[in-house]
PDB file of N, CA, C and O in Angstrom:
ATOM      1  N   MET A   1     108.611  88.233   0.124  1.00  0.00           N
ATOM      2  CA  MET A   1     107.777  88.927  -0.833  1.00  0.00           C
ATOM      3  C   MET A   1     108.679  89.818  -1.691  1.00  0.00           C
ATOM      4  O   MET A   1     109.372  90.691  -1.167  1.00  0.00           O
ATOM      5  N   ARG A   2     108.671  89.601  -2.989  1.00  0.00           N
ATOM      6  CA  ARG A   2     109.436  90.433  -3.904  1.00  0.00           C
ATOM      7  C   ARG A   2     108.461  91.258  -4.726  1.00  0.00           C
ATOM      8  O   ARG A   2     107.523  90.727  -5.319  1.00  0.00           O
ATOM      9  N   ILE A   3     108.697  92.571  -4.754  1.00  0.00           N
ATOM     10  CA  ILE A   3     107.838  93.484  -5.518  1.00  0.00           C
ATOM     11  C   ILE A   3     108.704  94.533  -6.186  1.00  0.00           C
ATOM     12  O   ILE A   3     109.872  94.697  -5.836  1.00  0.00           O
ATOM     13  N   SER A   4     108.133  95.245  -7.148  1.00  0.00           N
ATOM     14  CA  SER A   4     108.900  96.234  -7.895  1.00  0.00           C
ATOM     15  C   SER A   4     108.966  97.593  -7.210  1.00  0.00           C
ATOM     16  O   SER A   4     109.862  98.382  -7.512  1.00  0.00           O
ATOM     17  N   ALA A   5     108.052  97.887  -6.304  1.00  0.00           N
ATOM     18  CA  ALA A   5     108.034  99.193  -5.643  1.00  0.00           C
ATOM     19  C   ALA A   5     109.306  99.383  -4.822  1.00  0.00           C
ATOM     20  O   ALA A   5     109.713  98.494  -4.074  1.00  0.00           O
ATOM     21  N   ARG A   6     109.918 100.532  -4.968  1.00  0.00           N
ATOM     22  CA  ARG A   6     111.172 100.806  -4.265  1.00  0.00           C
ATOM     23  C   ARG A   6     110.972 101.579  -2.967  1.00  0.00           C
ATOM     24  O   ARG A   6     111.876 101.620  -2.132  1.00  0.00           O
ATOM     25  N   ASN A   7     109.818 102.185  -2.783  1.00  0.00           N
ATOM     26  CA  ASN A   7     109.554 102.974  -1.586  1.00  0.00           C
ATOM     27  C   ASN A   7     108.927 102.077  -0.525  1.00  0.00           C
ATOM     28  O   ASN A   7     107.705 101.950  -0.439  1.00  0.00           O
ATOM     29  N   GLN A   8     109.789 101.458   0.280  1.00  0.00           N
ATOM     30  CA  GLN A   8     109.337 100.518   1.299  1.00  0.00           C
ATOM     31  C   GLN A   8     109.858 100.968   2.657  1.00  0.00           C
ATOM     32  O   GLN A   8     111.040 101.273   2.817  1.00  0.00           O
ATOM     33  N   LEU A   9     108.945 101.005   3.639  1.00  0.00           N
ATOM     34  CA  LEU A   9     109.297 101.429   4.988  1.00  0.00           C
ATOM     35  C   LEU A   9     108.893 100.344   5.982  1.00  0.00           C
ATOM     36  O   LEU A   9     107.708 100.029   6.088  1.00  0.00           O
ATOM     37  N   PRO A  10     109.838  99.769   6.708  1.00  0.00           N
ATOM     38  CA  PRO A  10     109.468  98.794   7.732  1.00  0.00           C
ATOM     39  C   PRO A  10     108.880  99.508   8.940  1.00  0.00           C
ATOM     40  O   PRO A  10     109.260 100.638   9.249  1.00  0.00           O
ATOM     41  N   GLY A  11     107.960  98.850   9.613  1.00  0.00           N
ATOM     42  CA  GLY A  11     107.359  99.451  10.801  1.00  0.00           C
ATOM     43  C   GLY A  11     106.588  98.436  11.616  1.00  0.00           C
ATOM     44  O   GLY A  11     106.548  97.248  11.294  1.00  0.00           O
ATOM     45  N   ILE A  12     105.975  98.932  12.679  1.00  0.00           N
ATOM     46  CA  ILE A  12     105.188  98.116  13.595  1.00  0.00           C
ATOM     47  C   ILE A  12     103.780  98.713  13.660  1.00  0.00           C
ATOM     48  O   ILE A  12     103.615  99.919  13.839  1.00  0.00           O
ATOM     49  N   VAL A  13     102.766  97.849  13.512  1.00  0.00           N
ATOM     50  CA  VAL A  13     101.386  98.318  13.597  1.00  0.00           C
ATOM     51  C   VAL A  13     101.152  98.886  14.996  1.00  0.00           C
ATOM     52  O   VAL A  13     101.348  98.201  16.000  1.00  0.00           O
ATOM     53  N   ALA A  14     100.728 100.158  15.042  1.00  0.00           N
ATOM     54  CA  ALA A  14     100.443 100.819  16.317  1.00  0.00           C
ATOM     55  C   ALA A  14      98.958 100.733  16.660  1.00  0.00           C
ATOM     56  O   ALA A  14      98.592 100.621  17.830  1.00  0.00           O
ATOM     57  N   ALA A  15      98.094 100.787  15.622  1.00  0.00           N
ATOM     58  CA  ALA A  15      96.649 100.739  15.868  1.00  0.00           C
ATOM     59  C   ALA A  15      95.923 100.322  14.604  1.00  0.00           C
ATOM     60  O   ALA A  15      96.353 100.618  13.489  1.00  0.00           O
ATOM     61  N   VAL A  16      94.808  99.625  14.805  1.00  0.00           N
ATOM     62  CA  VAL A  16      93.912  99.271  13.707  1.00  0.00           C
ATOM     63  C   VAL A  16      92.532  99.778  14.107  1.00  0.00           C
ATOM     64  O   VAL A  16      91.992  99.381  15.140  1.00  0.00           O
ATOM     65  N   THR A  17      91.960 100.663  13.276  1.00  0.00           N
ATOM     66  CA  THR A  17      90.647 101.228  13.557  1.00  0.00           C
ATOM     67  C   THR A  17      89.671 100.756  12.491  1.00  0.00           C
ATOM     68  O   THR A  17      89.788 101.147  11.330  1.00  0.00           O
ATOM     69  N   PRO A  18      88.709  99.921  12.870  1.00  0.00           N
ATOM     70  CA  PRO A  18      87.766  99.392  11.879  1.00  0.00           C
ATOM     71  C   PRO A  18      86.794 100.455  11.386  1.00  0.00           C
ATOM     72  O   PRO A  18      86.524 101.444  12.067  1.00  0.00           O
ATOM     73  N   GLY A  19      86.278 100.226  10.188  1.00  0.00           N
ATOM     74  CA  GLY A  19      85.260 101.080   9.601  1.00  0.00           C
ATOM     75  C   GLY A  19      84.215 100.214   8.929  1.00  0.00           C
ATOM     76  O   GLY A  19      84.297  98.987   8.983  1.00  0.00           O
ATOM     77  N   ALA A  20      83.235 100.836   8.295  1.00  0.00           N
ATOM     78  CA  ALA A  20      82.168 100.090   7.635  1.00  0.00           C
ATOM     79  C   ALA A  20      82.699  99.282   6.452  1.00  0.00           C
ATOM     80  O   ALA A  20      82.381  98.102   6.304  1.00  0.00           O
ATOM     81  N   VAL A  21      83.503  99.919   5.619  1.00  0.00           N
ATOM     82  CA  VAL A  21      84.079  99.256   4.443  1.00  0.00           C
ATOM     83  C   VAL A  21      85.598  99.286   4.509  1.00  0.00           C
ATOM     84  O   VAL A  21      86.253  98.275   4.258  1.00  0.00           O
ATOM     85  N   ASN A  22      86.156 100.436   4.845  1.00  0.00           N
ATOM     86  CA  ASN A  22      87.600 100.604   4.982  1.00  0.00           C
ATOM     87  C   ASN A  22      87.940 100.883   6.437  1.00  0.00           C
ATOM     88  O   ASN A  22      87.178 101.523   7.162  1.00  0.00           O
ATOM     89  N   GLY A  23      89.093 100.390   6.843  1.00  0.00           N
ATOM     90  CA  GLY A  23      89.610 100.693   8.166  1.00  0.00           C
ATOM     91  C   GLY A  23      90.917 101.448   8.021  1.00  0.00           C
ATOM     92  O   GLY A  23      91.431 101.596   6.912  1.00  0.00           O
ATOM     93  N   THR A  24      91.457 101.926   9.130  1.00  0.00           N
ATOM     94  CA  THR A  24      92.755 102.586   9.078  1.00  0.00           C
ATOM     95  C   THR A  24      93.755 101.784   9.893  1.00  0.00           C
ATOM     96  O   THR A  24      93.431 101.199  10.926  1.00  0.00           O
ATOM     97  N   VAL A  25      94.975 101.778   9.393  1.00  0.00           N
ATOM     98  CA  VAL A  25      96.077 101.091  10.057  1.00  0.00           C
ATOM     99  C   VAL A  25      97.171 102.117  10.277  1.00  0.00           C
ATOM    100  O   VAL A  25      97.709 102.677   9.323  1.00  0.00           O
ATOM    101  N   LYS A  26      97.499 102.360  11.536  1.00  0.00           N
ATOM    102  CA  LYS A  26      98.548 103.314  11.896  1.00  0.00           C
ATOM    103  C   LYS A  26      99.818 102.518  12.169  1.00  0.00           C
ATOM    104  O   LYS A  26      99.830 101.604  12.993  1.00  0.00           O
ATOM    105  N   VAL A  27     100.890 102.885  11.460  1.00  0.00           N
ATOM    106  CA  VAL A  27     102.154 102.149  11.559  1.00  0.00           C
ATOM    107  C   VAL A  27     103.245 103.070  12.078  1.00  0.00           C
ATOM    108  O   VAL A  27     103.456 104.160  11.546  1.00  0.00           O
ATOM    109  N   ASP A  28     103.933 102.626  13.116  1.00  0.00           N
ATOM    110  CA  ASP A  28     105.062 103.346  13.696  1.00  0.00           C
ATOM    111  C   ASP A  28     106.305 102.995  12.873  1.00  0.00           C
ATOM    112  O   ASP A  28     106.719 101.836  12.822  1.00  0.00           O
ATOM    113  N   ILE A  29     106.895 104.010  12.230  1.00  0.00           N
ATOM    114  CA  ILE A  29     108.085 103.762  11.412  1.00  0.00           C
ATOM    115  C   ILE A  29     109.367 104.244  12.105  1.00  0.00           C
ATOM    116  O   ILE A  29     110.429 104.316  11.486  1.00  0.00           O
ATOM    117  N   GLY A  30     109.252 104.569  13.388  1.00  0.00           N
ATOM    118  CA  GLY A  30     110.423 104.958  14.168  1.00  0.00           C
ATOM    119  C   GLY A  30     110.615 106.453  14.242  1.00  0.00           C
ATOM    120  O   GLY A  30     110.014 107.211  13.480  1.00  0.00           O
ATOM    121  N   ASN A  31     111.453 106.868  15.159  1.00  0.00           N
ATOM    122  CA  ASN A  31     111.794 108.281  15.361  1.00  0.00           C
ATOM    123  C   ASN A  31     110.565 109.147  15.591  1.00  0.00           C
ATOM    124  O   ASN A  31     110.554 110.319  15.215  1.00  0.00           O
ATOM    125  N   GLY A  32     109.526 108.580  16.208  1.00  0.00           N
ATOM    126  CA  GLY A  32     108.311 109.330  16.490  1.00  0.00           C
ATOM    127  C   GLY A  32     107.421 109.557  15.282  1.00  0.00           C
ATOM    128  O   GLY A  32     106.484 110.353  15.352  1.00  0.00           O
ATOM    129  N   LEU A  33     107.693 108.876  14.174  1.00  0.00           N
ATOM    130  CA  LEU A  33     106.918 109.055  12.947  1.00  0.00           C
ATOM    131  C   LEU A  33     105.938 107.909  12.749  1.00  0.00           C
ATOM    132  O   LEU A  33     106.241 106.754  13.048  1.00  0.00           O
ATOM    133  N   HIS A  34     104.749 108.249  12.237  1.00  0.00           N
ATOM    134  CA  HIS A  34     103.711 107.261  11.949  1.00  0.00           C
ATOM    135  C   HIS A  34     103.178 107.495  10.543  1.00  0.00           C
ATOM    136  O   HIS A  34     103.138 108.627  10.061  1.00  0.00           O
ATOM    137  N   VAL A  35     102.777 106.431   9.905  1.00  0.00           N
ATOM    138  CA  VAL A  35     102.091 106.487   8.615  1.00  0.00           C
ATOM    139  C   VAL A  35     100.749 105.808   8.821  1.00  0.00           C
ATOM    140  O   VAL A  35     100.679 104.722   9.396  1.00  0.00           O
ATOM    141  N   THR A  36      99.674 106.449   8.349  1.00  0.00           N
ATOM    142  CA  THR A  36      98.343 105.877   8.459  1.00  0.00           C
ATOM    143  C   THR A  36      97.830 105.544   7.071  1.00  0.00           C
ATOM    144  O   THR A  36      97.851 106.385   6.172  1.00  0.00           O
ATOM    145  N   ALA A  37      97.371 104.319   6.902  1.00  0.00           N
ATOM    146  CA  ALA A  37      96.850 103.867   5.613  1.00  0.00           C
ATOM    147  C   ALA A  37      95.387 103.488   5.770  1.00  0.00           C
ATOM    148  O   ALA A  37      94.983 102.911   6.780  1.00  0.00           O
ATOM    149  N   SER A  38      94.604 103.819   4.761  1.00  0.00           N
ATOM    150  CA  SER A  38      93.208 103.406   4.706  1.00  0.00           C
ATOM    151  C   SER A  38      93.139 102.213   3.758  1.00  0.00           C
ATOM    152  O   SER A  38      93.429 102.336   2.568  1.00  0.00           O
ATOM    153  N   ILE A  39      92.750 101.055   4.297  1.00  0.00           N
ATOM    154  CA  ILE A  39      92.652  99.847   3.476  1.00  0.00           C
ATOM    155  C   ILE A  39      91.319  99.156   3.768  1.00  0.00           C
ATOM    156  O   ILE A  39      90.668  99.448   4.772  1.00  0.00           O
ATOM    157  N   THR A  40      90.927  98.258   2.903  1.00  0.00           N
ATOM    158  CA  THR A  40      89.642  97.589   3.079  1.00  0.00           C
ATOM    159  C   THR A  40      89.642  96.714   4.326  1.00  0.00           C
ATOM    160  O   THR A  40      90.680  96.217   4.762  1.00  0.00           O
ATOM    161  N   GLU A  41      88.453  96.542   4.883  1.00  0.00           N
ATOM    162  CA  GLU A  41      88.298  95.643   6.024  1.00  0.00           C
ATOM    163  C   GLU A  41      88.687  94.222   5.625  1.00  0.00           C
ATOM    164  O   GLU A  41      89.237  93.471   6.429  1.00  0.00           O
ATOM    165  N   GLU A  42      88.393  93.861   4.367  1.00  0.00           N
ATOM    166  CA  GLU A  42      88.761  92.530   3.870  1.00  0.00           C
ATOM    167  C   GLU A  42      90.275  92.340   3.916  1.00  0.00           C
ATOM    168  O   GLU A  42      90.751  91.278   4.318  1.00  0.00           O
ATOM    169  N   ALA A  43      91.037  93.357   3.510  1.00  0.00           N
ATOM    170  CA  ALA A  43      92.500  93.270   3.535  1.00  0.00           C
ATOM    171  C   ALA A  43      93.026  93.182   4.963  1.00  0.00           C
ATOM    172  O   ALA A  43      93.964  92.435   5.241  1.00  0.00           O
ATOM    173  N   ILE A  44      92.414  93.953   5.873  1.00  0.00           N
ATOM    174  CA  ILE A  44      92.823  93.889   7.283  1.00  0.00           C
ATOM    175  C   ILE A  44      92.633  92.473   7.818  1.00  0.00           C
ATOM    176  O   ILE A  44      93.496  91.942   8.517  1.00  0.00           O
ATOM    177  N   ALA A  45      91.504  91.873   7.484  1.00  0.00           N
ATOM    178  CA  ALA A  45      91.216  90.503   7.944  1.00  0.00           C
ATOM    179  C   ALA A  45      92.150  89.486   7.297  1.00  0.00           C
ATOM    180  O   ALA A  45      92.670  88.603   7.980  1.00  0.00           O
ATOM    181  N   GLU A  46      92.369  89.600   5.987  1.00  0.00           N
ATOM    182  CA  GLU A  46      93.244  88.650   5.283  1.00  0.00           C
ATOM    183  C   GLU A  46      94.670  88.693   5.818  1.00  0.00           C
ATOM    184  O   GLU A  46      95.328  87.659   5.930  1.00  0.00           O
ATOM    185  N   LEU A  47      95.145  89.893   6.147  1.00  0.00           N
ATOM    186  CA  LEU A  47      96.496  90.044   6.683  1.00  0.00           C
ATOM    187  C   LEU A  47      96.539  89.801   8.192  1.00  0.00           C
ATOM    188  O   LEU A  47      97.616  89.716   8.782  1.00  0.00           O
ATOM    189  N   ALA A  48      95.356  89.688   8.813  1.00  0.00           N
ATOM    190  CA  ALA A  48      95.242  89.487  10.267  1.00  0.00           C
ATOM    191  C   ALA A  48      96.059  90.546  11.016  1.00  0.00           C
ATOM    192  O   ALA A  48      96.844  90.224  11.908  1.00  0.00           O
ATOM    193  N   LEU A  49      95.861  91.809  10.640  1.00  0.00           N
ATOM    194  CA  LEU A  49      96.646  92.897  11.224  1.00  0.00           C
ATOM    195  C   LEU A  49      96.197  93.203  12.647  1.00  0.00           C
ATOM    196  O   LEU A  49      95.012  93.406  12.913  1.00  0.00           O
ATOM    197  N   THR A  50      97.160  93.233  13.549  1.00  0.00           N
ATOM    198  CA  THR A  50      96.913  93.590  14.938  1.00  0.00           C
ATOM    199  C   THR A  50      98.085  94.423  15.441  1.00  0.00           C
ATOM    200  O   THR A  50      99.196  94.302  14.924  1.00  0.00           O
ATOM    201  N   PRO A  51      97.847  95.269  16.446  1.00  0.00           N
ATOM    202  CA  PRO A  51      98.947  96.061  17.003  1.00  0.00           C
ATOM    203  C   PRO A  51     100.112  95.167  17.429  1.00  0.00           C
ATOM    204  O   PRO A  51      99.930  94.107  18.027  1.00  0.00           O
ATOM    205  N   GLY A  52     101.307  95.635  17.098  1.00  0.00           N
ATOM    206  CA  GLY A  52     102.523  94.889  17.417  1.00  0.00           C
ATOM    207  C   GLY A  52     103.074  94.097  16.256  1.00  0.00           C
ATOM    208  O   GLY A  52     104.216  93.641  16.303  1.00  0.00           O
ATOM    209  N   ASP A  53     102.264  93.922  15.194  1.00  0.00           N
ATOM    210  CA  ASP A  53     102.735  93.189  14.017  1.00  0.00           C
ATOM    211  C   ASP A  53     103.815  93.966  13.279  1.00  0.00           C
ATOM    212  O   ASP A  53     103.702  95.179  13.102  1.00  0.00           O
ATOM    213  N   ALA A  54     104.855  93.275  12.852  1.00  0.00           N
ATOM    214  CA  ALA A  54     105.864  93.866  11.982  1.00  0.00           C
ATOM    215  C   ALA A  54     105.309  93.850  10.558  1.00  0.00           C
ATOM    216  O   ALA A  54     104.853  92.813  10.077  1.00  0.00           O
ATOM    217  N   VAL A  55     105.348  95.001   9.887  1.00  0.00           N
ATOM    218  CA  VAL A  55     104.814  95.134   8.535  1.00  0.00           C
ATOM    219  C   VAL A  55     105.764  95.968   7.688  1.00  0.00           C
ATOM    220  O   VAL A  55     106.714  96.560   8.199  1.00  0.00           O
ATOM    221  N   THR A  56     105.498  96.005   6.401  1.00  0.00           N
ATOM    222  CA  THR A  56     106.224  96.878   5.490  1.00  0.00           C
ATOM    223  C   THR A  56     105.214  97.769   4.786  1.00  0.00           C
ATOM    224  O   THR A  56     104.255  97.279   4.188  1.00  0.00           O
ATOM    225  N   ILE A  57     105.427  99.068   4.856  1.00  0.00           N
ATOM    226  CA  ILE A  57     104.598 100.027   4.124  1.00  0.00           C
ATOM    227  C   ILE A  57     105.198 100.133   2.734  1.00  0.00           C
ATOM    228  O   ILE A  57     106.401 100.346   2.581  1.00  0.00           O
ATOM    229  N   ILE A  58     104.370  99.987   1.740  1.00  0.00           N
ATOM    230  CA  ILE A  58     104.838 100.052   0.355  1.00  0.00           C
ATOM    231  C   ILE A  58     104.107 101.196  -0.329  1.00  0.00           C
ATOM    232  O   ILE A  58     102.877 101.215  -0.385  1.00  0.00           O
ATOM    233  N   VAL A  59     104.875 102.152  -0.850  1.00  0.00           N
ATOM    234  CA  VAL A  59     104.301 103.318  -1.513  1.00  0.00           C
ATOM    235  C   VAL A  59     104.585 103.218  -2.995  1.00  0.00           C
ATOM    236  O   VAL A  59     105.743 103.194  -3.413  1.00  0.00           O
ATOM    237  N   LYS A  60     103.536 103.162  -3.785  1.00  0.00           N
ATOM    238  CA  LYS A  60     103.688 103.108  -5.240  1.00  0.00           C
ATOM    239  C   LYS A  60     102.779 104.182  -5.815  1.00  0.00           C
ATOM    240  O   LYS A  60     101.561 104.012  -5.869  1.00  0.00           O
ATOM    241  N   ALA A  61     103.365 105.268  -6.236  1.00  0.00           N
ATOM    242  CA  ALA A  61     102.555 106.377  -6.773  1.00  0.00           C
ATOM    243  C   ALA A  61     103.339 107.071  -7.881  1.00  0.00           C
ATOM    244  O   ALA A  61     104.563 107.196  -7.825  1.00  0.00           O
ATOM    245  N   SER A  62     102.615 107.506  -8.863  1.00  0.00           N
ATOM    246  CA  SER A  62     103.279 108.226  -9.952  1.00  0.00           C
ATOM    247  C   SER A  62     103.426 109.709  -9.643  1.00  0.00           C
ATOM    248  O   SER A  62     104.225 110.401 -10.275  1.00  0.00           O
ATOM    249  N   ASP A  63     102.663 110.198  -8.677  1.00  0.00           N
ATOM    250  CA  ASP A  63     102.717 111.616  -8.302  1.00  0.00           C
ATOM    251  C   ASP A  63     102.717 111.760  -6.785  1.00  0.00           C
ATOM    252  O   ASP A  63     102.078 110.986  -6.072  1.00  0.00           O
ATOM    253  N   VAL A  64     103.438 112.757  -6.310  1.00  0.00           N
ATOM    254  CA  VAL A  64     103.362 113.162  -4.914  1.00  0.00           C
ATOM    255  C   VAL A  64     103.008 114.636  -4.919  1.00  0.00           C
ATOM    256  O   VAL A  64     103.708 115.446  -5.527  1.00  0.00           O
ATOM    257  N   LEU A  65     101.929 114.985  -4.246  1.00  0.00           N
ATOM    258  CA  LEU A  65     101.442 116.359  -4.239  1.00  0.00           C
ATOM    259  C   LEU A  65     101.641 116.996  -2.875  1.00  0.00           C
ATOM    260  O   LEU A  65     101.498 116.339  -1.844  1.00  0.00           O
ATOM    261  N   ILE A  66     101.969 118.272  -2.877  1.00  0.00           N
ATOM    262  CA  ILE A  66     102.075 119.050  -1.636  1.00  0.00           C
ATOM    263  C   ILE A  66     101.266 120.314  -1.845  1.00  0.00           C
ATOM    264  O   ILE A  66     101.398 120.982  -2.870  1.00  0.00           O
ATOM    265  N   GLY A  67     100.429 120.641  -0.875  1.00  0.00           N
ATOM    266  CA  GLY A  67      99.641 121.872  -0.960  1.00  0.00           C
ATOM    267  C   GLY A  67      99.862 122.705   0.270  1.00  0.00           C
ATOM    268  O   GLY A  67     100.251 122.201   1.324  1.00  0.00           O
ATOM    269  N   LYS A  68      99.607 124.005   0.121  1.00  0.00           N
ATOM    270  CA  LYS A  68      99.751 124.901   1.270  1.00  0.00           C
ATOM    271  C   LYS A  68      98.699 125.967   1.182  1.00  0.00           C
ATOM    272  O   LYS A  68      98.628 126.838   2.049  1.00  0.00           O
TER     273      LYS A  68
END
């Protein structure tokens, strides 16, 4: 898969939590760090995501916000 996004993190699916329309996918990116993404149930099914799957997290955003 070739894409233009440069912010790519390899990881392993740790958990998939279904929802009514969107589910969450928790990905272990190593060193005790996890990234959780909210994606559609349709996307979860199309990708056949299950714990243990090797995946790539792709971040494409024009802004990153931090609040305190």
